[in-house]
VOTIFI-928873 format. One record per atom (N, C-alpha, C, O): residue number from 0; atom name; z, x, y. Coordinates in nm, 4 decimals, always signed. Atoms other than C-alpha are relative to their C-alpha. Layout:
<r><k>NUM</k><a>CA</a><z>Z</z><x>X</x><y>Y</y></r>
...
END
This chain:
<r><k>0</k><a>N</a><z>-0.0262</z><x>-0.0947</x><y>-0.0606</y></r>
<r><k>0</k><a>CA</a><z>-0.8901</z><x>-1.5424</x><y>-2.1836</y></r>
<r><k>0</k><a>C</a><z>-0.1079</z><x>+0.0763</x><y>+0.1184</y></r>
<r><k>0</k><a>O</a><z>-0.1814</z><x>+0.1681</x><y>+0.0818</y></r>
<r><k>1</k><a>N</a><z>+0.1121</z><x>-0.0133</x><y>-0.1237</y></r>
<r><k>1</k><a>CA</a><z>-1.1099</z><x>-1.4939</x><y>-1.8212</y></r>
<r><k>1</k><a>C</a><z>-0.0118</z><x>+0.1363</x><y>+0.0713</y></r>
<r><k>1</k><a>O</a><z>+0.0882</z><x>+0.2075</x><y>+0.0611</y></r>
<r><k>2</k><a>N</a><z>+0.0080</z><x>-0.1407</x><y>-0.0698</y></r>
<r><k>2</k><a>CA</a><z>-1.2248</z><x>-1.1718</x><y>-1.6158</y></r>
<r><k>2</k><a>C</a><z>+0.1253</z><x>+0.0383</x><y>+0.0811</y></r>
<r><k>2</k><a>O</a><z>+0.1688</z><x>+0.1478</x><y>+0.0455</y></r>
<r><k>3</k><a>N</a><z>-0.0799</z><x>-0.0270</x><y>-0.0423</y></r>
<r><k>3</k><a>CA</a><z>-0.9665</z><x>-1.1505</x><y>-1.4182</y></r>
<r><k>3</k><a>C</a><z>+0.1610</z><x>+0.0495</x><y>-0.0705</y></r>
<r><k>3</k><a>O</a><z>+0.2548</z><x>+0.1274</x><y>-0.0532</y></r>
<r><k>4</k><a>N</a><z>-0.1361</z><x>-0.1162</x><y>+0.1263</y></r>
<r><k>4</k><a>CA</a><z>-0.7261</z><x>-1.1079</x><y>-1.7158</y></r>
<r><k>4</k><a>C</a><z>-0.0034</z><x>+0.1680</x><y>-0.0753</y></r>
<r><k>4</k><a>O</a><z>+0.0875</z><x>+0.2493</x><y>-0.0917</y></r>
<r><k>5</k><a>N</a><z>+0.0075</z><x>-0.1061</x><y>+0.0596</y></r>
<r><k>5</k><a>CA</a><z>-0.9037</z><x>-0.8278</x><y>-1.8897</y></r>
<r><k>5</k><a>C</a><z>+0.0114</z><x>+0.0905</x><y>+0.1608</y></r>
<r><k>5</k><a>O</a><z>+0.0993</z><x>+0.1767</x><y>+0.1628</y></r>
<r><k>6</k><a>N</a><z>+0.0229</z><x>-0.1674</x><y>-0.0970</y></r>
<r><k>6</k><a>CA</a><z>-0.9838</z><x>-0.5840</x><y>-1.5258</y></r>
<r><k>6</k><a>C</a><z>+0.1878</z><x>-0.0147</x><y>-0.0074</y></r>
<r><k>6</k><a>O</a><z>+0.2447</z><x>+0.0772</x><y>-0.0663</y></r>
<r><k>7</k><a>N</a><z>-0.0767</z><x>-0.0532</x><y>-0.0240</y></r>
<r><k>7</k><a>CA</a><z>-0.6436</z><x>-0.6434</x><y>-1.4582</y></r>
<r><k>7</k><a>C</a><z>+0.0747</z><x>+0.0793</x><y>-0.1386</y></r>
<r><k>7</k><a>O</a><z>+0.1148</z><x>+0.1955</x><y>-0.1320</y></r>
<r><k>8</k><a>N</a><z>-0.0847</z><x>-0.0628</x><y>+0.1017</y></r>
<r><k>8</k><a>CA</a><z>-0.4729</z><x>-0.5964</x><y>-1.8374</y></r>
<r><k>8</k><a>C</a><z>-0.0810</z><x>+0.1698</x><y>+0.0153</y></r>
<r><k>8</k><a>O</a><z>-0.0101</z><x>+0.2674</x><y>+0.0396</y></r>
<r><k>9</k><a>N</a><z>+0.0790</z><x>-0.1853</x><y>-0.0287</y></r>
<r><k>9</k><a>CA</a><z>-0.7608</z><x>-0.2293</x><y>-1.8084</y></r>
<r><k>9</k><a>C</a><z>+0.1000</z><x>+0.0312</x><y>+0.0549</y></r>
<r><k>9</k><a>O</a><z>+0.1972</z><x>+0.0837</x><y>+0.0008</y></r>
<r><k>10</k><a>N</a><z>-0.0924</z><x>-0.1170</x><y>-0.0809</y></r>
<r><k>10</k><a>CA</a><z>-0.5874</z><x>-0.1290</x><y>-1.4806</y></r>
<r><k>10</k><a>C</a><z>+0.0866</z><x>+0.0541</x><y>+0.0118</y></r>
<r><k>10</k><a>O</a><z>+0.1083</z><x>+0.1630</x><y>+0.0649</y></r>
<r><k>11</k><a>N</a><z>-0.1253</z><x>-0.0552</x><y>+0.0608</y></r>
<r><k>11</k><a>CA</a><z>-0.2840</z><x>-0.1232</x><y>-1.6016</y></r>
<r><k>11</k><a>C</a><z>+0.0253</z><x>+0.0843</x><y>-0.1615</y></r>
<r><k>11</k><a>O</a><z>+0.1282</z><x>+0.1129</x><y>-0.2226</y></r>
<r><k>12</k><a>N</a><z>+0.0204</z><x>-0.0782</x><y>+0.1341</y></r>
<r><k>12</k><a>CA</a><z>-0.4109</z><x>+0.0583</x><y>-1.9244</y></r>
<r><k>12</k><a>C</a><z>+0.0257</z><x>+0.1170</x><y>+0.0703</y></r>
<r><k>12</k><a>O</a><z>+0.1211</z><x>+0.1949</x><y>+0.0700</y></r>
<r><k>13</k><a>N</a><z>-0.0179</z><x>-0.1585</x><y>-0.1042</y></r>
<r><k>13</k><a>CA</a><z>-0.5456</z><x>+0.3265</x><y>-1.6476</y></r>
<r><k>13</k><a>C</a><z>+0.1816</z><x>+0.0272</x><y>+0.0512</y></r>
<r><k>13</k><a>O</a><z>+0.2594</z><x>+0.0889</x><y>-0.0216</y></r>
<r><k>14</k><a>N</a><z>-0.0756</z><x>+0.0038</x><y>-0.1189</y></r>
<r><k>14</k><a>CA</a><z>-0.2661</z><x>+0.3175</x><y>-1.4038</y></r>
<r><k>14</k><a>C</a><z>+0.1264</z><x>+0.0921</x><y>-0.1393</y></r>
<r><k>14</k><a>O</a><z>+0.1545</z><x>+0.2109</x><y>-0.1548</y></r>
<r><k>15</k><a>N</a><z>-0.1134</z><x>-0.0406</x><y>+0.1237</y></r>
<r><k>15</k><a>CA</a><z>+0.0091</z><x>+0.3497</x><y>-1.7258</y></r>
<r><k>15</k><a>C</a><z>-0.0994</z><x>+0.2177</x><y>-0.0583</y></r>
<r><k>15</k><a>O</a><z>-0.0308</z><x>+0.3196</x><y>-0.0506</y></r>
<r><k>16</k><a>N</a><z>+0.1042</z><x>-0.1251</x><y>+0.0206</y></r>
<r><k>16</k><a>CA</a><z>-0.2815</z><x>+0.6949</x><y>-1.8315</y></r>
<r><k>16</k><a>C</a><z>+0.0888</z><x>+0.1035</x><y>+0.1000</y></r>
<r><k>16</k><a>O</a><z>+0.1728</z><x>+0.1932</x><y>+0.0923</y></r>
<r><k>17</k><a>N</a><z>-0.0022</z><x>-0.1104</x><y>-0.1732</y></r>
<r><k>17</k><a>CA</a><z>-0.2467</z><x>+0.8541</x><y>-1.4873</y></r>
<r><k>17</k><a>C</a><z>+0.1439</z><x>+0.0324</x><y>+0.0246</y></r>
<r><k>17</k><a>O</a><z>+0.1824</z><x>+0.1384</x><y>+0.0740</y></r>
<r><k>18</k><a>N</a><z>-0.1635</z><x>-0.0434</x><y>-0.0075</y></r>
<r><k>18</k><a>CA</a><z>+0.1652</z><x>+0.7950</x><y>-1.5071</y></r>
<r><k>18</k><a>C</a><z>-0.0164</z><x>+0.1110</x><y>-0.0450</y></r>
<r><k>18</k><a>O</a><z>-0.0233</z><x>+0.2210</x><y>+0.0098</y></r>
<r><k>19</k><a>N</a><z>-0.0638</z><x>-0.1032</x><y>+0.1028</y></r>
<r><k>19</k><a>CA</a><z>+0.2042</z><x>+0.9671</x><y>-1.7929</y></r>
<r><k>19</k><a>C</a><z>-0.0257</z><x>+0.1497</x><y>-0.0209</y></r>
<r><k>19</k><a>O</a><z>+0.0378</z><x>+0.2353</x><y>-0.0825</y></r>
<r><k>20</k><a>N</a><z>+0.0517</z><x>-0.1363</x><y>-0.0109</y></r>
<r><k>20</k><a>CA</a><z>-0.0272</z><x>+1.2585</x><y>-1.7067</y></r>
<r><k>20</k><a>C</a><z>+0.0638</z><x>+0.0284</x><y>+0.1160</y></r>
<r><k>20</k><a>O</a><z>+0.0872</z><x>+0.1490</x><y>+0.1237</y></r>
<r><k>21</k><a>N</a><z>+0.0007</z><x>-0.1338</x><y>-0.1222</y></r>
<r><k>21</k><a>CA</a><z>+0.0772</z><x>+1.3523</x><y>-1.3658</y></r>
<r><k>21</k><a>C</a><z>+0.1526</z><x>+0.0012</x><y>+0.0011</y></r>
<r><k>21</k><a>O</a><z>+0.2169</z><x>+0.0481</x><y>+0.0949</y></r>
<r><k>22</k><a>N</a><z>-0.1507</z><x>-0.0171</x><y>+0.0067</y></r>
<r><k>22</k><a>CA</a><z>+0.4596</z><x>+1.2924</x><y>-1.5293</y></r>
<r><k>22</k><a>C</a><z>+0.0018</z><x>+0.1734</x><y>-0.1041</y></r>
<r><k>22</k><a>O</a><z>+0.0979</z><x>+0.2468</x><y>-0.1275</y></r>
<r><k>23</k><a>N</a><z>+0.0254</z><x>-0.1065</x><y>+0.1138</y></r>
<r><k>23</k><a>CA</a><z>+0.2995</z><x>+1.5862</x><y>-1.7852</y></r>
<r><k>23</k><a>C</a><z>-0.0165</z><x>+0.1211</x><y>+0.1116</y></r>
<r><k>23</k><a>O</a><z>+0.0603</z><x>+0.2140</x><y>+0.1367</y></r>
<r><k>24</k><a>N</a><z>+0.0160</z><x>-0.0638</x><y>-0.1378</y></r>
<r><k>24</k><a>CA</a><z>+0.1619</z><x>+1.7427</x><y>-1.4882</y></r>
<r><k>24</k><a>C</a><z>+0.0478</z><x>+0.0614</x><y>+0.0756</y></r>
<r><k>24</k><a>O</a><z>-0.0106</z><x>+0.1529</x><y>+0.1338</y></r>
<r><k>25</k><a>N</a><z>+0.0097</z><x>-0.0393</x><y>-0.1216</y></r>
<r><k>25</k><a>CA</a><z>+0.3398</z><x>+1.8045</x><y>-1.2676</y></r>
<r><k>25</k><a>C</a><z>-0.0079</z><x>-0.0738</x><y>+0.0894</y></r>
<r><k>25</k><a>O</a><z>+0.0802</z><x>-0.0571</x><y>+0.1737</y></r>
<r><k>26</k><a>N</a><z>+0.1077</z><x>+0.0959</x><y>-0.1333</y></r>
<r><k>26</k><a>CA</a><z>+0.1358</z><x>+1.5365</x><y>-1.0200</y></r>
<r><k>26</k><a>C</a><z>+0.0896</z><x>-0.0681</x><y>+0.0316</y></r>
<r><k>26</k><a>O</a><z>+0.1374</z><x>-0.1287</x><y>-0.0643</y></r>
<r><k>27</k><a>N</a><z>-0.1100</z><x>+0.0975</x><y>-0.0446</y></r>
<r><k>27</k><a>CA</a><z>+0.3782</z><x>+1.3534</x><y>-0.8581</y></r>
<r><k>27</k><a>C</a><z>-0.0300</z><x>-0.0986</x><y>+0.0355</y></r>
<r><k>27</k><a>O</a><z>+0.0268</z><x>-0.2058</x><y>+0.0149</y></r>
<r><k>28</k><a>N</a><z>+0.1368</z><x>+0.0985</x><y>-0.0461</y></r>
<r><k>28</k><a>CA</a><z>+0.0495</z><x>+1.1919</x><y>-0.6748</y></r>
<r><k>28</k><a>C</a><z>-0.0627</z><x>-0.0520</x><y>-0.0491</y></r>
<r><k>28</k><a>O</a><z>-0.1437</z><x>-0.1173</x><y>+0.0168</y></r>
<r><k>29</k><a>N</a><z>+0.0258</z><x>+0.0489</x><y>+0.0536</y></r>
<r><k>29</k><a>CA</a><z>-0.0457</z><x>+1.0825</x><y>-0.9774</y></r>
<r><k>29</k><a>C</a><z>+0.0267</z><x>-0.0346</x><y>-0.0973</y></r>
<r><k>29</k><a>O</a><z>-0.0418</z><x>-0.0480</x><y>-0.1987</y></r>
<r><k>30</k><a>N</a><z>-0.0753</z><x>+0.0382</x><y>+0.0702</y></r>
<r><k>30</k><a>CA</a><z>+0.1920</z><x>+0.9854</x><y>-1.1193</y></r>
<r><k>30</k><a>C</a><z>+0.0603</z><x>-0.1267</x><y>+0.0582</y></r>
<r><k>30</k><a>O</a><z>+0.1059</z><x>-0.2269</x><y>+0.0032</y></r>
<r><k>31</k><a>N</a><z>-0.0387</z><x>+0.1485</x><y>-0.0931</y></r>
<r><k>31</k><a>CA</a><z>+0.2737</z><x>+0.7544</x><y>-0.8038</y></r>
<r><k>31</k><a>C</a><z>-0.1150</z><x>-0.0948</x><y>-0.0331</y></r>
<r><k>31</k><a>O</a><z>-0.1069</z><x>-0.2176</x><y>-0.0370</y></r>
<r><k>32</k><a>N</a><z>+0.1693</z><x>+0.0724</x><y>-0.0580</y></r>
<r><k>32</k><a>CA</a><z>-0.1241</z><x>+0.6654</x><y>-0.8034</y></r>
<r><k>32</k><a>C</a><z>+0.0209</z><x>-0.0514</x><y>-0.1859</y></r>
<r><k>32</k><a>O</a><z>-0.0655</z><x>-0.1377</x><y>-0.1697</y></r>
<r><k>33</k><a>N</a><z>-0.0408</z><x>+0.0786</x><y>+0.1155</y></r>
<r><k>33</k><a>CA</a><z>-0.0411</z><x>+0.5257</x><y>-1.1869</y></r>
<r><k>33</k><a>C</a><z>+0.0987</z><x>-0.1266</x><y>+0.0132</y></r>
<r><k>33</k><a>O</a><z>+0.0797</z><x>-0.2303</x><y>-0.0505</y></r>
<r><k>34</k><a>N</a><z>-0.1173</z><x>+0.0608</x><y>+0.0002</y></r>
<r><k>34</k><a>CA</a><z>+0.2703</z><x>+0.3551</x><y>-1.0946</y></r>
<r><k>34</k><a>C</a><z>-0.1089</z><x>-0.1198</x><y>+0.0994</y></r>
<r><k>34</k><a>O</a><z>-0.1175</z><x>-0.2313</x><y>+0.0479</y></r>
<r><k>35</k><a>N</a><z>+0.0347</z><x>+0.1454</x><y>-0.0525</y></r>
<r><k>35</k><a>CA</a><z>+0.0521</z><x>+0.1097</x><y>-0.8153</y></r>
<r><k>35</k><a>C</a><z>-0.1527</z><x>+0.0281</x><y>-0.0698</y></r>
<r><k>35</k><a>O</a><z>-0.2534</z><x>-0.0067</x><y>-0.0081</y></r>
<r><k>36</k><a>N</a><z>+0.1852</z><x>+0.0761</x><y>+0.0570</y></r>
<r><k>36</k><a>CA</a><z>-0.2904</z><x>+0.0926</x><y>-1.0050</y></r>
<r><k>36</k><a>C</a><z>+0.0530</z><x>-0.1166</x><y>-0.0908</y></r>
<r><k>36</k><a>O</a><z>-0.0046</z><x>-0.2253</x><y>-0.0881</y></r>
<r><k>37</k><a>N</a><z>-0.0473</z><x>+0.1075</x><y>+0.0532</y></r>
<r><k>37</k><a>CA</a><z>-0.0272</z><x>-0.0995</x><y>-1.2691</y></r>
<r><k>37</k><a>C</a><z>+0.0423</z><x>-0.1342</x><y>+0.1023</y></r>
<r><k>37</k><a>O</a><z>+0.0247</z><x>-0.2538</x><y>+0.0792</y></r>
<r><k>38</k><a>N</a><z>-0.0039</z><x>+0.1201</x><y>-0.0711</y></r>
<r><k>38</k><a>CA</a><z>+0.0724</z><x>-0.2976</x><y>-0.9917</y></r>
<r><k>38</k><a>C</a><z>-0.1768</z><x>-0.1070</x><y>+0.0036</y></r>
<r><k>38</k><a>O</a><z>-0.2528</z><x>-0.1972</x><y>-0.0320</y></r>
<r><k>39</k><a>N</a><z>+0.1691</z><x>+0.0845</x><y>-0.0394</y></r>
<r><k>39</k><a>CA</a><z>-0.2454</z><x>-0.4045</x><y>-0.8925</y></r>
<r><k>39</k><a>C</a><z>-0.0869</z><x>-0.0662</x><y>-0.1560</y></r>
<r><k>39</k><a>O</a><z>-0.1459</z><x>-0.1724</x><y>-0.1758</y></r>
<r><k>40</k><a>N</a><z>+0.0766</z><x>+0.0699</x><y>+0.1430</y></r>
<r><k>40</k><a>CA</a><z>-0.3830</z><x>-0.4277</x><y>-1.2761</y></r>
<r><k>40</k><a>C</a><z>+0.1257</z><x>-0.1567</x><y>-0.0286</y></r>
<r><k>40</k><a>O</a><z>+0.0882</z><x>-0.2427</x><y>-0.1083</y></r>
<r><k>41</k><a>N</a><z>-0.1421</z><x>+0.1095</x><y>-0.0063</y></r>
<r><k>41</k><a>CA</a><z>-0.0345</z><x>-0.7042</x><y>-1.2568</y></r>
<r><k>41</k><a>C</a><z>-0.0246</z><x>-0.1373</x><y>+0.0659</y></r>
<r><k>41</k><a>O</a><z>-0.0282</z><x>-0.2592</x><y>+0.0497</y></r>
<r><k>42</k><a>N</a><z>+0.0956</z><x>+0.1430</x><y>-0.0852</y></r>
<r><k>42</k><a>CA</a><z>-0.1682</z><x>-0.8882</x><y>-1.0263</y></r>
<r><k>42</k><a>C</a><z>-0.0589</z><x>-0.0771</x><y>+0.0237</y></r>
<r><k>42</k><a>O</a><z>-0.0378</z><x>-0.1763</x><y>+0.0935</y></r>
<r><k>43</k><a>N</a><z>+0.1779</z><x>+0.0026</x><y>-0.0557</y></r>
<r><k>43</k><a>CA</a><z>-0.5172</z><x>-0.9249</x><y>-1.0190</y></r>
<r><k>43</k><a>C</a><z>+0.0343</z><x>-0.0986</x><y>-0.2027</y></r>
<r><k>43</k><a>O</a><z>-0.0169</z><x>-0.1971</x><y>-0.2560</y></r>
<r><k>44</k><a>N</a><z>-0.0321</z><x>+0.0685</x><y>+0.1762</y></r>
<r><k>44</k><a>CA</a><z>-0.3713</z><x>-1.0186</x><y>-1.4303</y></r>
<r><k>44</k><a>C</a><z>+0.0655</z><x>-0.1579</x><y>+0.0157</y></r>
<r><k>44</k><a>O</a><z>+0.0376</z><x>-0.2639</x><y>-0.0403</y></r>
<r><k>45</k><a>N</a><z>-0.1012</z><x>+0.1557</x><y>-0.0235</y></r>
<r><k>45</k><a>CA</a><z>-0.0844</z><x>-1.2873</x><y>-1.2669</y></r>
<r><k>45</k><a>C</a><z>-0.1144</z><x>-0.0766</x><y>+0.1009</y></r>
<r><k>45</k><a>O</a><z>-0.1003</z><x>-0.1980</x><y>+0.0863</y></r>
<r><k>46</k><a>N</a><z>+0.1516</z><x>+0.0837</x><y>-0.0455</y></r>
<r><k>46</k><a>CA</a><z>-0.4453</z><x>-1.4207</x><y>-1.0355</y></r>
<r><k>46</k><a>C</a><z>-0.0495</z><x>-0.1190</x><y>-0.1606</y></r>
<r><k>46</k><a>O</a><z>-0.0453</z><x>-0.2408</x><y>-0.1784</y></r>
<r><k>47</k><a>N</a><z>+0.0540</z><x>+0.0637</x><y>+0.0897</y></r>
<r><k>47</k><a>CA</a><z>-0.5963</z><x>-1.4717</x><y>-1.3813</y></r>
<r><k>47</k><a>C</a><z>+0.0392</z><x>-0.1006</x><y>-0.0782</y></r>
<r><k>47</k><a>O</a><z>-0.0043</z><x>-0.2133</x><y>-0.1017</y></r>
<r><k>48</k><a>N</a><z>-0.1510</z><x>+0.1447</x><y>+0.0262</y></r>
<r><k>48</k><a>CA</a><z>-0.3063</z><x>-1.6472</x><y>-1.5247</y></r>
<r><k>48</k><a>C</a><z>-0.0199</z><x>-0.1322</x><y>+0.0691</y></r>
<r><k>48</k><a>O</a><z>-0.0599</z><x>-0.2410</x><y>+0.0275</y></r>
<r><k>49</k><a>N</a><z>+0.0075</z><x>+0.1088</x><y>-0.1083</y></r>
<r><k>49</k><a>CA</a><z>-0.2985</z><x>-1.8509</x><y>-1.2432</y></r>
<r><k>49</k><a>C</a><z>-0.1046</z><x>-0.1385</x><y>-0.0054</y></r>
<r><k>49</k><a>O</a><z>-0.0963</z><x>-0.2612</x><y>-0.0081</y></r>
<r><k>50</k><a>N</a><z>+0.1325</z><x>+0.0862</x><y>+0.0566</y></r>
<r><k>50</k><a>CA</a><z>-0.6889</z><x>-1.9145</x><y>-1.3046</y></r>
<r><k>50</k><a>C</a><z>+0.0442</z><x>-0.1022</x><y>-0.1199</y></r>
<r><k>50</k><a>O</a><z>+0.0512</z><x>-0.2178</x><y>-0.0780</y></r>
<r><k>51</k><a>N</a><z>+0.0226</z><x>+0.0078</x><y>+0.1428</y></r>
<r><k>51</k><a>CA</a><z>-0.6430</z><x>-2.0137</x><y>-1.6742</y></r>
<r><k>51</k><a>C</a><z>+0.1187</z><x>-0.0944</x><y>+0.0258</y></r>
<r><k>51</k><a>O</a><z>+0.0652</z><x>-0.1948</x><y>-0.0214</y></r>
<r><k>52</k><a>N</a><z>-0.0385</z><x>+0.1143</x><y>-0.0724</y></r>
<r><k>52</k><a>CA</a><z>-0.3683</z><x>-2.2642</x><y>-1.5376</y></r>
<r><k>52</k><a>C</a><z>-0.0128</z><x>-0.1013</x><y>+0.0816</y></r>
<r><k>52</k><a>O</a><z>+0.0845</z><x>-0.1735</x><y>+0.1034</y></r>
<r><k>53</k><a>N</a><z>+0.0308</z><x>+0.0446</x><y>-0.0611</y></r>
<r><k>53</k><a>CA</a><z>-0.5226</z><x>-2.4312</x><y>-1.3409</y></r>
<r><k>53</k><a>C</a><z>-0.1866</z><x>-0.1030</x><y>-0.0844</y></r>
<r><k>53</k><a>O</a><z>-0.2489</z><x>-0.2088</x><y>-0.0933</y></r>
<r><k>54</k><a>N</a><z>+0.1413</z><x>+0.0769</x><y>+0.1402</y></r>
<r><k>54</k><a>CA</a><z>-0.8459</z><x>-2.4847</x><y>-1.5968</y></r>
<r><k>54</k><a>C</a><z>+0.0569</z><x>-0.0716</x><y>-0.0887</y></r>
<r><k>54</k><a>O</a><z>-0.0024</z><x>-0.1716</x><y>-0.1291</y></r>
<r><k>55</k><a>N</a><z>-0.1010</z><x>+0.1493</x><y>+0.0799</y></r>
<r><k>55</k><a>CA</a><z>-0.5284</z><x>-2.6634</x><y>-1.8293</y></r>
<r><k>55</k><a>C</a><z>-0.0399</z><x>-0.1227</x><y>+0.0620</y></r>
<r><k>55</k><a>O</a><z>-0.1144</z><x>-0.2171</x><y>+0.0357</y></r>
<r><k>56</k><a>N</a><z>-0.0498</z><x>+0.1435</x><y>-0.0340</y></r>
<r><k>56</k><a>CA</a><z>-0.4290</z><x>-2.8878</x><y>-1.6262</y></r>
<r><k>56</k><a>C</a><z>-0.0894</z><x>-0.0826</x><y>+0.0628</y></r>
<r><k>56</k><a>O</a><z>-0.0702</z><x>-0.2032</x><y>+0.0476</y></r>
<r><k>57</k><a>N</a><z>+0.1100</z><x>+0.0729</x><y>-0.0091</y></r>
<r><k>57</k><a>CA</a><z>-0.7564</z><x>-2.9950</x><y>-1.4626</y></r>
<r><k>57</k><a>C</a><z>-0.0829</z><x>+0.0283</x><y>-0.0453</y></r>
<r><k>57</k><a>O</a><z>-0.1585</z><x>+0.1130</x><y>+0.0021</y></r>
<r><k>58</k><a>N</a><z>+0.0946</z><x>+0.0030</x><y>+0.0589</y></r>
<r><k>58</k><a>CA</a><z>-0.9661</z><x>-3.0720</x><y>-1.7554</y></r>
<r><k>58</k><a>C</a><z>-0.1290</z><x>-0.0793</x><y>+0.0984</y></r>
<r><k>58</k><a>O</a><z>-0.2422</z><x>-0.0931</x><y>+0.0522</y></r>
END
């Protein structure tokens, strides 16, 4: 697991938390921010996954 994967997963978790807090508080902006964070985290994680795949295929 590389840094991009770890940071991506962390960003997704923060996004889920923000989304949940936004829903509980009725704060639509915070809920949307959480969704966006989750998307950014997934993108970063996938970039890390791609790096790992390249490493694995090119020793």
